[in-house]
NUGUPA-992582 format. One record per atom (N, C-alpha, C): chain; residue in three letters; x negated, y negated, z; residue number from 0; atom name. Coordinates in nm, 4 decimals, decimal comma. Layout:
N
<site><cadena>A</cadena><residuo>ala</residuo><x>X</x><y>Y</y><z>Z</z><num>NUM</num><atomo>CA</atomo></site>
...
***
This chain:
57
<site><cadena>A</cadena><residuo>unk</residuo><x>-6,4651</x><y>-7,8504</y><z>-0,9765</z><num>0</num><atomo>N</atomo></site>
<site><cadena>A</cadena><residuo>unk</residuo><x>-6,5602</x><y>-7,7386</y><z>-0,9835</z><num>0</num><atomo>CA</atomo></site>
<site><cadena>A</cadena><residuo>unk</residuo><x>-6,6892</x><y>-7,7889</y><z>-1,0541</z><num>0</num><atomo>C</atomo></site>
<site><cadena>A</cadena><residuo>unk</residuo><x>-6,6789</x><y>-7,8636</y><z>-1,1659</z><num>1</num><atomo>N</atomo></site>
<site><cadena>A</cadena><residuo>unk</residuo><x>-6,8070</x><y>-7,8992</y><z>-1,2336</z><num>1</num><atomo>CA</atomo></site>
<site><cadena>A</cadena><residuo>unk</residuo><x>-6,9003</x><y>-7,9800</y><z>-1,1448</z><num>1</num><atomo>C</atomo></site>
<site><cadena>A</cadena><residuo>unk</residuo><x>-6,8486</x><y>-8,0701</y><z>-1,0631</z><num>2</num><atomo>N</atomo></site>
<site><cadena>A</cadena><residuo>unk</residuo><x>-6,9355</x><y>-8,1368</y><z>-0,9793</z><num>2</num><atomo>CA</atomo></site>
<site><cadena>A</cadena><residuo>unk</residuo><x>-7,0113</x><y>-8,0540</y><z>-0,8743</z><num>2</num><atomo>C</atomo></site>
<site><cadena>A</cadena><residuo>unk</residuo><x>-6,9396</x><y>-7,9540</y><z>-0,8257</z><num>3</num><atomo>N</atomo></site>
<site><cadena>A</cadena><residuo>unk</residuo><x>-6,9958</x><y>-7,8599</y><z>-0,7222</z><num>3</num><atomo>CA</atomo></site>
<site><cadena>A</cadena><residuo>unk</residuo><x>-7,1014</x><y>-7,7821</y><z>-0,7956</z><num>3</num><atomo>C</atomo></site>
<site><cadena>A</cadena><residuo>unk</residuo><x>-7,0818</x><y>-7,7379</y><z>-0,9179</z><num>4</num><atomo>N</atomo></site>
<site><cadena>A</cadena><residuo>unk</residuo><x>-7,1876</x><y>-7,6624</y><z>-0,9956</z><num>4</num><atomo>CA</atomo></site>
<site><cadena>A</cadena><residuo>unk</residuo><x>-7,3050</x><y>-7,7508</y><z>-1,0255</z><num>4</num><atomo>C</atomo></site>
<site><cadena>A</cadena><residuo>unk</residuo><x>-7,2770</x><y>-7,8759</y><z>-1,0656</z><num>5</num><atomo>N</atomo></site>
<site><cadena>A</cadena><residuo>unk</residuo><x>-7,3872</x><y>-7,9726</y><z>-1,0957</z><num>5</num><atomo>CA</atomo></site>
<site><cadena>A</cadena><residuo>unk</residuo><x>-7,4752</x><y>-7,9922</y><z>-0,9726</z><num>5</num><atomo>C</atomo></site>
<site><cadena>A</cadena><residuo>unk</residuo><x>-7,4131</x><y>-8,0085</y><z>-0,8537</z><num>6</num><atomo>N</atomo></site>
<site><cadena>A</cadena><residuo>unk</residuo><x>-7,4916</x><y>-8,0287</y><z>-0,7331</z><num>6</num><atomo>CA</atomo></site>
<site><cadena>A</cadena><residuo>unk</residuo><x>-7,5754</x><y>-7,9050</y><z>-0,6939</z><num>6</num><atomo>C</atomo></site>
<site><cadena>A</cadena><residuo>unk</residuo><x>-7,5177</x><y>-7,7865</y><z>-0,7123</z><num>7</num><atomo>N</atomo></site>
<site><cadena>A</cadena><residuo>unk</residuo><x>-7,5850</x><y>-7,6587</y><z>-0,6851</z><num>7</num><atomo>CA</atomo></site>
<site><cadena>A</cadena><residuo>unk</residuo><x>-7,6981</x><y>-7,6434</y><z>-0,7742</z><num>7</num><atomo>C</atomo></site>
<site><cadena>A</cadena><residuo>unk</residuo><x>-7,6836</x><y>-7,6692</y><z>-0,9036</z><num>8</num><atomo>N</atomo></site>
<site><cadena>A</cadena><residuo>unk</residuo><x>-7,7885</x><y>-7,6577</y><z>-1,0088</z><num>8</num><atomo>CA</atomo></site>
<site><cadena>A</cadena><residuo>unk</residuo><x>-7,9088</x><y>-7,7536</y><z>-0,9621</z><num>8</num><atomo>C</atomo></site>
<site><cadena>A</cadena><residuo>unk</residuo><x>-7,8691</x><y>-7,8773</y><z>-0,9253</z><num>9</num><atomo>N</atomo></site>
<site><cadena>A</cadena><residuo>unk</residuo><x>-7,9763</x><y>-7,9742</y><z>-0,8817</z><num>9</num><atomo>CA</atomo></site>
<site><cadena>A</cadena><residuo>unk</residuo><x>-8,0474</x><y>-7,9207</y><z>-0,7582</z><num>9</num><atomo>C</atomo></site>
<site><cadena>A</cadena><residuo>unk</residuo><x>-7,9703</x><y>-7,8719</y><z>-0,6636</z><num>10</num><atomo>N</atomo></site>
<site><cadena>A</cadena><residuo>unk</residuo><x>-8,0271</x><y>-7,8180</y><z>-0,5404</z><num>10</num><atomo>CA</atomo></site>
<site><cadena>A</cadena><residuo>unk</residuo><x>-8,1333</x><y>-7,7041</y><z>-0,5611</z><num>10</num><atomo>C</atomo></site>
<site><cadena>A</cadena><residuo>unk</residuo><x>-8,1042</x><y>-7,6200</y><z>-0,6646</z><num>11</num><atomo>N</atomo></site>
<site><cadena>A</cadena><residuo>unk</residuo><x>-8,1943</x><y>-7,5040</y><z>-0,6857</z><num>11</num><atomo>CA</atomo></site>
<site><cadena>A</cadena><residuo>unk</residuo><x>-8,2939</x><y>-7,5319</y><z>-0,8052</z><num>11</num><atomo>C</atomo></site>
<site><cadena>A</cadena><residuo>unk</residuo><x>-8,2827</x><y>-7,6538</y><z>-0,8619</z><num>12</num><atomo>N</atomo></site>
<site><cadena>A</cadena><residuo>unk</residuo><x>-8,3722</x><y>-7,6874</y><z>-0,9704</z><num>12</num><atomo>CA</atomo></site>
<site><cadena>A</cadena><residuo>unk</residuo><x>-8,3371</x><y>-7,6196</y><z>-1,1021</z><num>12</num><atomo>C</atomo></site>
<site><cadena>A</cadena><residuo>unk</residuo><x>-8,2155</x><y>-7,5968</y><z>-1,1253</z><num>13</num><atomo>N</atomo></site>
<site><cadena>A</cadena><residuo>unk</residuo><x>-8,1659</x><y>-7,5411</y><z>-1,2522</z><num>13</num><atomo>CA</atomo></site>
<site><cadena>A</cadena><residuo>unk</residuo><x>-8,1042</x><y>-7,6444</y><z>-1,3371</z><num>13</num><atomo>C</atomo></site>
<site><cadena>A</cadena><residuo>unk</residuo><x>-8,1085</x><y>-7,6261</y><z>-1,4741</z><num>14</num><atomo>N</atomo></site>
<site><cadena>A</cadena><residuo>unk</residuo><x>-8,0344</x><y>-7,7087</y><z>-1,5637</z><num>14</num><atomo>CA</atomo></site>
<site><cadena>A</cadena><residuo>unk</residuo><x>-7,8914</x><y>-7,6873</y><z>-1,5515</z><num>14</num><atomo>C</atomo></site>
<site><cadena>A</cadena><residuo>unk</residuo><x>-7,8056</x><y>-7,7814</y><z>-1,5963</z><num>15</num><atomo>N</atomo></site>
<site><cadena>A</cadena><residuo>unk</residuo><x>-7,6573</x><y>-7,7646</y><z>-1,5909</z><num>15</num><atomo>CA</atomo></site>
<site><cadena>A</cadena><residuo>unk</residuo><x>-7,5969</x><y>-7,8243</y><z>-1,7128</z><num>15</num><atomo>C</atomo></site>
<site><cadena>A</cadena><residuo>unk</residuo><x>-7,5073</x><y>-7,7564</y><z>-1,7678</z><num>16</num><atomo>N</atomo></site>
<site><cadena>A</cadena><residuo>unk</residuo><x>-7,4279</x><y>-7,8013</y><z>-1,8892</z><num>16</num><atomo>CA</atomo></site>
<site><cadena>A</cadena><residuo>unk</residuo><x>-7,2808</x><y>-7,7713</y><z>-1,8592</z><num>16</num><atomo>C</atomo></site>
<site><cadena>A</cadena><residuo>unk</residuo><x>-7,2042</x><y>-7,8796</y><z>-1,8580</z><num>17</num><atomo>N</atomo></site>
<site><cadena>A</cadena><residuo>unk</residuo><x>-7,0567</x><y>-7,8661</y><z>-1,8312</z><num>17</num><atomo>CA</atomo></site>
<site><cadena>A</cadena><residuo>unk</residuo><x>-6,9923</x><y>-7,8598</y><z>-1,9691</z><num>17</num><atomo>C</atomo></site>
<site><cadena>A</cadena><residuo>unk</residuo><x>-6,9437</x><y>-7,7376</y><z>-2,0070</z><num>18</num><atomo>N</atomo></site>
<site><cadena>A</cadena><residuo>unk</residuo><x>-6,8646</x><y>-7,7236</y><z>-2,1410</z><num>18</num><atomo>CA</atomo></site>
<site><cadena>A</cadena><residuo>unk</residuo><x>-6,7530</x><y>-7,8199</y><z>-2,1516</z><num>18</num><atomo>C</atomo></site>
<site><cadena>A</cadena><residuo>unk</residuo><x>-6,6904</x><y>-7,8571</y><z>-2,0400</z><num>19</num><atomo>N</atomo></site>
<site><cadena>A</cadena><residuo>unk</residuo><x>-6,5857</x><y>-7,9461</y><z>-2,0450</z><num>19</num><atomo>CA</atomo></site>
<site><cadena>A</cadena><residuo>unk</residuo><x>-6,6154</x><y>-8,0904</y><z>-2,0933</z><num>19</num><atomo>C</atomo></site>
<site><cadena>A</cadena><residuo>unk</residuo><x>-6,7563</x><y>-8,1153</y><z>-2,0914</z><num>20</num><atomo>N</atomo></site>
<site><cadena>A</cadena><residuo>unk</residuo><x>-6,7940</x><y>-8,2467</y><z>-2,1436</z><num>20</num><atomo>CA</atomo></site>
<site><cadena>A</cadena><residuo>unk</residuo><x>-6,7849</x><y>-8,2465</y><z>-2,3003</z><num>20</num><atomo>C</atomo></site>
<site><cadena>A</cadena><residuo>unk</residuo><x>-6,7774</x><y>-8,1293</y><z>-2,3564</z><num>21</num><atomo>N</atomo></site>
<site><cadena>A</cadena><residuo>unk</residuo><x>-6,7853</x><y>-8,1212</y><z>-2,5036</z><num>21</num><atomo>CA</atomo></site>
<site><cadena>A</cadena><residuo>unk</residuo><x>-6,6522</x><y>-8,0706</y><z>-2,5699</z><num>21</num><atomo>C</atomo></site>
<site><cadena>A</cadena><residuo>unk</residuo><x>-6,5741</x><y>-7,9916</y><z>-2,4929</z><num>22</num><atomo>N</atomo></site>
<site><cadena>A</cadena><residuo>unk</residuo><x>-6,4536</x><y>-7,9344</y><z>-2,5500</z><num>22</num><atomo>CA</atomo></site>
<site><cadena>A</cadena><residuo>unk</residuo><x>-6,3323</x><y>-7,9706</y><z>-2,4616</z><num>22</num><atomo>C</atomo></site>
<site><cadena>A</cadena><residuo>unk</residuo><x>-6,2196</x><y>-7,9719</y><z>-2,5335</z><num>23</num><atomo>N</atomo></site>
<site><cadena>A</cadena><residuo>unk</residuo><x>-6,0953</x><y>-7,9995</y><z>-2,4636</z><num>23</num><atomo>CA</atomo></site>
<site><cadena>A</cadena><residuo>unk</residuo><x>-6,0265</x><y>-7,8749</y><z>-2,4143</z><num>23</num><atomo>C</atomo></site>
<site><cadena>A</cadena><residuo>unk</residuo><x>-5,9318</x><y>-7,8935</y><z>-2,3272</z><num>24</num><atomo>N</atomo></site>
<site><cadena>A</cadena><residuo>unk</residuo><x>-5,8671</x><y>-7,7769</y><z>-2,2670</z><num>24</num><atomo>CA</atomo></site>
<site><cadena>A</cadena><residuo>unk</residuo><x>-5,7490</x><y>-7,7178</y><z>-2,3443</z><num>24</num><atomo>C</atomo></site>
<site><cadena>A</cadena><residuo>unk</residuo><x>-5,6563</x><y>-7,6659</y><z>-2,2757</z><num>25</num><atomo>N</atomo></site>
<site><cadena>A</cadena><residuo>unk</residuo><x>-5,5447</x><y>-7,5789</y><z>-2,3164</z><num>25</num><atomo>CA</atomo></site>
<site><cadena>A</cadena><residuo>unk</residuo><x>-5,4846</x><y>-7,6323</y><z>-2,4440</z><num>25</num><atomo>C</atomo></site>
<site><cadena>A</cadena><residuo>unk</residuo><x>-5,4313</x><y>-7,7571</y><z>-2,4654</z><num>26</num><atomo>N</atomo></site>
<site><cadena>A</cadena><residuo>unk</residuo><x>-5,3627</x><y>-7,7834</y><z>-2,5849</z><num>26</num><atomo>CA</atomo></site>
<site><cadena>A</cadena><residuo>unk</residuo><x>-5,4368</x><y>-7,7504</y><z>-2,7152</z><num>26</num><atomo>C</atomo></site>
<site><cadena>A</cadena><residuo>unk</residuo><x>-5,5670</x><y>-7,7711</y><z>-2,7180</z><num>27</num><atomo>N</atomo></site>
<site><cadena>A</cadena><residuo>unk</residuo><x>-5,6545</x><y>-7,7433</y><z>-2,8300</z><num>27</num><atomo>CA</atomo></site>
<site><cadena>A</cadena><residuo>unk</residuo><x>-5,6970</x><y>-7,5993</y><z>-2,8528</z><num>27</num><atomo>C</atomo></site>
<site><cadena>A</cadena><residuo>unk</residuo><x>-5,6739</x><y>-7,5226</y><z>-2,7431</z><num>28</num><atomo>N</atomo></site>
<site><cadena>A</cadena><residuo>unk</residuo><x>-5,7065</x><y>-7,3723</y><z>-2,7498</z><num>28</num><atomo>CA</atomo></site>
<site><cadena>A</cadena><residuo>unk</residuo><x>-5,6027</x><y>-7,2990</y><z>-2,8265</z><num>28</num><atomo>C</atomo></site>
<site><cadena>A</cadena><residuo>unk</residuo><x>-5,6463</x><y>-7,2077</y><z>-2,9056</z><num>29</num><atomo>N</atomo></site>
<site><cadena>A</cadena><residuo>unk</residuo><x>-5,5588</x><y>-7,1313</y><z>-2,9933</z><num>29</num><atomo>CA</atomo></site>
<site><cadena>A</cadena><residuo>unk</residuo><x>-5,4608</x><y>-7,0488</y><z>-2,9209</z><num>29</num><atomo>C</atomo></site>
<site><cadena>A</cadena><residuo>unk</residuo><x>-5,5024</x><y>-6,9831</y><z>-2,8132</z><num>30</num><atomo>N</atomo></site>
<site><cadena>A</cadena><residuo>unk</residuo><x>-5,4041</x><y>-6,8978</y><z>-2,7416</z><num>30</num><atomo>CA</atomo></site>
<site><cadena>A</cadena><residuo>unk</residuo><x>-5,4172</x><y>-6,9167</y><z>-2,5897</z><num>30</num><atomo>C</atomo></site>
<site><cadena>A</cadena><residuo>unk</residuo><x>-5,4587</x><y>-7,0312</y><z>-2,5496</z><num>31</num><atomo>N</atomo></site>
<site><cadena>A</cadena><residuo>unk</residuo><x>-5,4709</x><y>-7,0731</y><z>-2,4113</z><num>31</num><atomo>CA</atomo></site>
<site><cadena>A</cadena><residuo>unk</residuo><x>-5,5914</x><y>-6,9943</y><z>-2,3323</z><num>31</num><atomo>C</atomo></site>
<site><cadena>A</cadena><residuo>unk</residuo><x>-5,6660</x><y>-6,9221</y><z>-2,4125</z><num>32</num><atomo>N</atomo></site>
<site><cadena>A</cadena><residuo>unk</residuo><x>-5,7810</x><y>-6,8544</y><z>-2,3550</z><num>32</num><atomo>CA</atomo></site>
<site><cadena>A</cadena><residuo>unk</residuo><x>-5,9016</x><y>-6,8764</y><z>-2,4378</z><num>32</num><atomo>C</atomo></site>
<site><cadena>A</cadena><residuo>unk</residuo><x>-5,8957</x><y>-6,8584</y><z>-2,5630</z><num>33</num><atomo>N</atomo></site>
<site><cadena>A</cadena><residuo>unk</residuo><x>-6,0133</x><y>-6,8688</y><z>-2,6549</z><num>33</num><atomo>CA</atomo></site>
<site><cadena>A</cadena><residuo>unk</residuo><x>-6,0284</x><y>-7,0039</y><z>-2,7145</z><num>33</num><atomo>C</atomo></site>
<site><cadena>A</cadena><residuo>unk</residuo><x>-6,1611</x><y>-7,0459</y><z>-2,7284</z><num>34</num><atomo>N</atomo></site>
<site><cadena>A</cadena><residuo>unk</residuo><x>-6,1802</x><y>-7,1773</y><z>-2,7918</z><num>34</num><atomo>CA</atomo></site>
<site><cadena>A</cadena><residuo>unk</residuo><x>-6,1588</x><y>-7,1689</y><z>-2,9414</z><num>34</num><atomo>C</atomo></site>
<site><cadena>A</cadena><residuo>unk</residuo><x>-6,1275</x><y>-7,2787</y><z>-3,0017</z><num>35</num><atomo>N</atomo></site>
<site><cadena>A</cadena><residuo>unk</residuo><x>-6,1136</x><y>-7,2816</y><z>-3,1544</z><num>35</num><atomo>CA</atomo></site>
<site><cadena>A</cadena><residuo>unk</residuo><x>-6,2570</x><y>-7,2922</y><z>-3,2144</z><num>35</num><atomo>C</atomo></site>
<site><cadena>A</cadena><residuo>unk</residuo><x>-6,2562</x><y>-7,2747</y><z>-3,3451</z><num>36</num><atomo>N</atomo></site>
<site><cadena>A</cadena><residuo>unk</residuo><x>-6,3778</x><y>-7,2885</y><z>-3,4189</z><num>36</num><atomo>CA</atomo></site>
<site><cadena>A</cadena><residuo>unk</residuo><x>-6,4514</x><y>-7,4212</y><z>-3,3982</z><num>36</num><atomo>C</atomo></site>
<site><cadena>A</cadena><residuo>unk</residuo><x>-6,3622</x><y>-7,5230</y><z>-3,3952</z><num>37</num><atomo>N</atomo></site>
<site><cadena>A</cadena><residuo>unk</residuo><x>-6,4187</x><y>-7,6621</y><z>-3,3835</z><num>37</num><atomo>CA</atomo></site>
<site><cadena>A</cadena><residuo>unk</residuo><x>-6,4771</x><y>-7,6781</y><z>-3,2410</z><num>37</num><atomo>C</atomo></site>
<site><cadena>A</cadena><residuo>unk</residuo><x>-6,4026</x><y>-7,6174</y><z>-3,1375</z><num>38</num><atomo>N</atomo></site>
<site><cadena>A</cadena><residuo>unk</residuo><x>-6,4604</x><y>-7,6255</y><z>-2,9995</z><num>38</num><atomo>CA</atomo></site>
<site><cadena>A</cadena><residuo>unk</residuo><x>-6,5930</x><y>-7,5568</y><z>-2,9868</z><num>38</num><atomo>C</atomo></site>
<site><cadena>A</cadena><residuo>unk</residuo><x>-6,6088</x><y>-7,4420</y><z>-3,0477</z><num>39</num><atomo>N</atomo></site>
<site><cadena>A</cadena><residuo>unk</residuo><x>-6,7378</x><y>-7,3689</y><z>-3,0509</z><num>39</num><atomo>CA</atomo></site>
<site><cadena>A</cadena><residuo>unk</residuo><x>-6,8404</x><y>-7,4580</y><z>-3,1107</z><num>39</num><atomo>C</atomo></site>
<site><cadena>A</cadena><residuo>unk</residuo><x>-6,8125</x><y>-7,5217</y><z>-3,2238</z><num>40</num><atomo>N</atomo></site>
<site><cadena>A</cadena><residuo>unk</residuo><x>-6,9027</x><y>-7,6051</y><z>-3,2886</z><num>40</num><atomo>CA</atomo></site>
<site><cadena>A</cadena><residuo>unk</residuo><x>-6,9527</x><y>-7,7221</y><z>-3,2016</z><num>40</num><atomo>C</atomo></site>
<site><cadena>A</cadena><residuo>unk</residuo><x>-6,8517</x><y>-7,7927</y><z>-3,1415</z><num>41</num><atomo>N</atomo></site>
<site><cadena>A</cadena><residuo>unk</residuo><x>-6,8837</x><y>-7,9053</y><z>-3,0468</z><num>41</num><atomo>CA</atomo></site>
<site><cadena>A</cadena><residuo>unk</residuo><x>-6,9711</x><y>-7,8505</y><z>-2,9290</z><num>41</num><atomo>C</atomo></site>
<site><cadena>A</cadena><residuo>unk</residuo><x>-6,9400</x><y>-7,7459</y><z>-2,8723</z><num>42</num><atomo>N</atomo></site>
<site><cadena>A</cadena><residuo>unk</residuo><x>-7,0119</x><y>-7,6888</y><z>-2,7584</z><num>42</num><atomo>CA</atomo></site>
<site><cadena>A</cadena><residuo>unk</residuo><x>-7,1544</x><y>-7,6622</y><z>-2,8013</z><num>42</num><atomo>C</atomo></site>
<site><cadena>A</cadena><residuo>unk</residuo><x>-7,1662</x><y>-7,5918</y><z>-2,9194</z><num>43</num><atomo>N</atomo></site>
<site><cadena>A</cadena><residuo>unk</residuo><x>-7,3047</x><y>-7,5627</y><z>-2,9738</z><num>43</num><atomo>CA</atomo></site>
<site><cadena>A</cadena><residuo>unk</residuo><x>-7,3847</x><y>-7,6848</y><z>-2,9911</z><num>43</num><atomo>C</atomo></site>
<site><cadena>A</cadena><residuo>unk</residuo><x>-7,3303</x><y>-7,7871</y><z>-3,0498</z><num>44</num><atomo>N</atomo></site>
<site><cadena>A</cadena><residuo>unk</residuo><x>-7,4027</x><y>-7,9169</y><z>-3,0728</z><num>44</num><atomo>CA</atomo></site>
<site><cadena>A</cadena><residuo>unk</residuo><x>-7,4497</x><y>-7,9637</y><z>-2,9345</z><num>44</num><atomo>C</atomo></site>
<site><cadena>A</cadena><residuo>unk</residuo><x>-7,3595</x><y>-7,9693</y><z>-2,8368</z><num>45</num><atomo>N</atomo></site>
<site><cadena>A</cadena><residuo>unk</residuo><x>-7,3955</x><y>-8,0249</y><z>-2,7053</z><num>45</num><atomo>CA</atomo></site>
<site><cadena>A</cadena><residuo>unk</residuo><x>-7,5084</x><y>-7,9417</y><z>-2,6413</z><num>45</num><atomo>C</atomo></site>
<site><cadena>A</cadena><residuo>unk</residuo><x>-7,4995</x><y>-7,8101</y><z>-2,6552</z><num>46</num><atomo>N</atomo></site>
<site><cadena>A</cadena><residuo>unk</residuo><x>-7,5985</x><y>-7,7257</y><z>-2,5955</z><num>46</num><atomo>CA</atomo></site>
<site><cadena>A</cadena><residuo>unk</residuo><x>-7,7330</x><y>-7,7471</y><z>-2,6707</z><num>46</num><atomo>C</atomo></site>
<site><cadena>A</cadena><residuo>unk</residuo><x>-7,7292</x><y>-7,7599</y><z>-2,8028</z><num>47</num><atomo>N</atomo></site>
<site><cadena>A</cadena><residuo>unk</residuo><x>-7,8523</x><y>-7,7925</y><z>-2,8702</z><num>47</num><atomo>CA</atomo></site>
<site><cadena>A</cadena><residuo>unk</residuo><x>-7,9172</x><y>-7,9199</y><z>-2,8296</z><num>47</num><atomo>C</atomo></site>
<site><cadena>A</cadena><residuo>unk</residuo><x>-7,8369</x><y>-8,0214</y><z>-2,8110</z><num>48</num><atomo>N</atomo></site>
<site><cadena>A</cadena><residuo>unk</residuo><x>-7,8896</x><y>-8,1538</y><z>-2,7641</z><num>48</num><atomo>CA</atomo></site>
<site><cadena>A</cadena><residuo>unk</residuo><x>-7,9507</x><y>-8,1318</y><z>-2,6213</z><num>48</num><atomo>C</atomo></site>
<site><cadena>A</cadena><residuo>unk</residuo><x>-7,8856</x><y>-8,0479</y><z>-2,5429</z><num>49</num><atomo>N</atomo></site>
<site><cadena>A</cadena><residuo>unk</residuo><x>-7,9387</x><y>-8,0389</y><z>-2,4006</z><num>49</num><atomo>CA</atomo></site>
<site><cadena>A</cadena><residuo>unk</residuo><x>-8,0735</x><y>-7,9663</y><z>-2,4088</z><num>49</num><atomo>C</atomo></site>
<site><cadena>A</cadena><residuo>unk</residuo><x>-8,0832</x><y>-7,8582</y><z>-2,4873</z><num>50</num><atomo>N</atomo></site>
<site><cadena>A</cadena><residuo>unk</residuo><x>-8,2100</x><y>-7,7915</y><z>-2,5106</z><num>50</num><atomo>CA</atomo></site>
<site><cadena>A</cadena><residuo>unk</residuo><x>-8,3141</x><y>-7,8776</y><z>-2,5601</z><num>50</num><atomo>C</atomo></site>
<site><cadena>A</cadena><residuo>unk</residuo><x>-8,2867</x><y>-7,9572</y><z>-2,6572</z><num>51</num><atomo>N</atomo></site>
<site><cadena>A</cadena><residuo>unk</residuo><x>-8,3827</x><y>-8,0547</y><z>-2,7173</z><num>51</num><atomo>CA</atomo></site>
<site><cadena>A</cadena><residuo>unk</residuo><x>-8,4375</x><y>-8,1493</y><z>-2,6126</z><num>51</num><atomo>C</atomo></site>
<site><cadena>A</cadena><residuo>unk</residuo><x>-8,3398</x><y>-8,2039</y><z>-2,5263</z><num>52</num><atomo>N</atomo></site>
<site><cadena>A</cadena><residuo>unk</residuo><x>-8,3790</x><y>-8,2964</y><z>-2,4211</z><num>52</num><atomo>CA</atomo></site>
<site><cadena>A</cadena><residuo>unk</residuo><x>-8,4748</x><y>-8,2330</y><z>-2,3217</z><num>52</num><atomo>C</atomo></site>
<site><cadena>A</cadena><residuo>unk</residuo><x>-8,4485</x><y>-8,1036</y><z>-2,2885</z><num>53</num><atomo>N</atomo></site>
<site><cadena>A</cadena><residuo>unk</residuo><x>-8,5323</x><y>-8,0307</y><z>-2,1907</z><num>53</num><atomo>CA</atomo></site>
<site><cadena>A</cadena><residuo>unk</residuo><x>-8,6696</x><y>-8,0110</y><z>-2,2559</z><num>53</num><atomo>C</atomo></site>
<site><cadena>A</cadena><residuo>unk</residuo><x>-8,6744</x><y>-7,9745</y><z>-2,3771</z><num>54</num><atomo>N</atomo></site>
<site><cadena>A</cadena><residuo>unk</residuo><x>-8,8016</x><y>-7,9448</y><z>-2,4541</z><num>54</num><atomo>CA</atomo></site>
<site><cadena>A</cadena><residuo>unk</residuo><x>-8,8892</x><y>-8,0649</y><z>-2,4660</z><num>54</num><atomo>C</atomo></site>
<site><cadena>A</cadena><residuo>unk</residuo><x>-8,8241</x><y>-8,1874</y><z>-2,4669</z><num>55</num><atomo>N</atomo></site>
<site><cadena>A</cadena><residuo>unk</residuo><x>-8,8945</x><y>-8,3141</y><z>-2,4853</z><num>55</num><atomo>CA</atomo></site>
<site><cadena>A</cadena><residuo>unk</residuo><x>-8,9548</x><y>-8,3667</y><z>-2,3592</z><num>55</num><atomo>C</atomo></site>
<site><cadena>A</cadena><residuo>unk</residuo><x>-8,9287</x><y>-8,3009</y><z>-2,2509</z><num>56</num><atomo>N</atomo></site>
<site><cadena>A</cadena><residuo>unk</residuo><x>-8,9774</x><y>-8,3485</y><z>-2,1168</z><num>56</num><atomo>CA</atomo></site>
<site><cadena>A</cadena><residuo>unk</residuo><x>-9,1323</x><y>-8,3151</y><z>-2,1077</z><num>56</num><atomo>C</atomo></site>
***
């Protein structure tokens, strides 16, 4: 799925961020649905880096 979304974003000229590049899946999730505090932190840092990169263009 991430690759299909990446291609579609490129096709329509949108930015794309795959959360899976920053957080791990089920074993690290507290209840198999919600991300842990650390996963939120990692995703936030990844998103911040993406925004910085976009703004530097």
